[in-house]
C-alpha positions as CSV (number, residue, x, y, z in Angstrom):
1,X,40.1,-4.1,-21.0
2,X,39.5,-6.6,-18.2
3,X,37.1,-8.5,-20.4
4,X,39.8,-9.3,-23.1
5,X,41.6,-11.9,-20.9
6,X,39.7,-13.7,-18.1
7,X,42.0,-16.5,-17.1
8,X,41.1,-19.2,-14.7
9,X,44.7,-19.9,-13.7
10,X,47.7,-17.5,-13.4
11,X,51.1,-19.1,-12.8
12,X,54.1,-16.8,-12.3
13,X,57.6,-18.0,-12.8
14,X,59.5,-15.2,-11.2
15,X,59.5,-14.0,-7.5
16,X,57.7,-10.7,-6.8
17,X,57.1,-8.7,-3.7
18,X,53.5,-8.1,-4.5
19,X,50.8,-9.6,-6.6
20,X,50.4,-7.6,-9.9
21,X,47.0,-5.8,-10.2
22,X,47.1,-6.8,-14.0
23,X,47.2,-10.4,-12.9
24,X,44.3,-9.9,-10.7
25,X,42.3,-7.9,-13.2
26,X,42.8,-10.6,-15.9
27,X,41.7,-13.5,-13.8
28,X,38.1,-14.6,-13.3
29,X,36.4,-14.7,-9.9
30,X,37.2,-18.1,-8.4
31,X,40.5,-18.5,-10.4
32,X,43.7,-19.6,-8.8
33,X,47.0,-17.6,-8.8
34,X,50.3,-19.3,-7.9
35,X,52.9,-16.7,-7.2
36,X,56.5,-17.0,-5.9
37,X,56.7,-14.2,-3.2
38,X,59.7,-12.4,-1.7
39,X,59.4,-11.0,1.7
40,X,61.8,-10.1,4.4
41,X,61.6,-13.4,6.2
42,X,61.7,-16.2,3.6
43,X,60.8,-16.7,0.0
44,X,57.5,-18.6,-0.5
45,X,55.2,-19.8,-3.1
46,X,51.6,-18.7,-2.3
47,X,48.4,-20.0,-3.8
48,X,45.7,-17.3,-4.0
49,X,41.9,-17.5,-5.1
50,X,40.3,-14.5,-6.5
51,X,37.1,-13.9,-4.7
52,X,33.8,-12.6,-6.3
53,X,34.4,-9.1,-5.2
54,X,37.7,-9.0,-7.0
55,X,40.1,-9.5,-4.0
56,X,42.7,-12.2,-3.3
57,X,42.6,-14.8,-0.5
58,X,45.8,-16.7,0.1
59,X,44.7,-20.3,0.4
60,X,48.1,-22.0,0.9
61,X,51.9,-21.2,1.3
62,X,55.0,-23.3,0.5
63,X,58.5,-22.6,1.4
64,X,60.6,-21.8,-1.7
65,X,60.8,-19.4,-4.7
66,X,62.2,-18.6,-8.1
67,X,64.4,-15.9,-9.5
68,X,63.5,-12.3,-8.7
69,X,61.8,-10.1,-11.3
70,X,64.2,-7.3,-12.4
71,X,64.3,-4.6,-15.0
72,X,67.5,-6.1,-16.4
73,X,68.4,-9.8,-16.8
74,X,69.2,-11.5,-13.6
75,X,72.3,-13.5,-13.9
76,X,73.9,-14.0,-10.5
77,X,76.4,-16.6,-12.0
78,X,78.0,-13.8,-14.1
79,X,80.8,-11.6,-12.6
80,X,83.9,-9.8,-13.8
81,X,86.0,-12.7,-13.1
82,X,83.8,-15.5,-14.6
83,X,82.7,-15.9,-18.2
84,X,78.9,-16.1,-19.2
85,X,77.3,-19.4,-19.0
86,X,74.9,-20.8,-21.5
87,X,73.4,-24.1,-22.6
88,X,75.1,-25.2,-25.9
89,X,72.3,-27.6,-27.2
90,X,68.6,-27.7,-26.3
91,X,69.1,-31.4,-26.0
92,X,71.7,-31.2,-23.2
93,X,70.7,-30.5,-19.7
94,X,74.3,-29.5,-18.7
95,X,75.2,-25.9,-18.5
96,X,78.6,-25.0,-20.0
97,X,80.8,-21.9,-19.9
98,X,81.1,-19.8,-23.1
99,X,84.2,-20.5,-25.1
């Protein structure tokens, strides 16, 4: 099914420990993948290019990251002692506690 989606750019918005095979399979040779990576040293954002043989070559690396990919929603701000937090209006940029 690789022929169904041949993207020239893949940009991930959650941190992962490895690049998904699906992302690689659905990208064209020469395409760019930007992926926030988690490792044991420091989170980073890596820029990869898919080679003609289907492999990935890391071209650049930046310090930083996003939230980790998890099976359940990742909400580090929630705990038993604090209420949930949500945005009340799409027009506001401020985050407010649930009432």
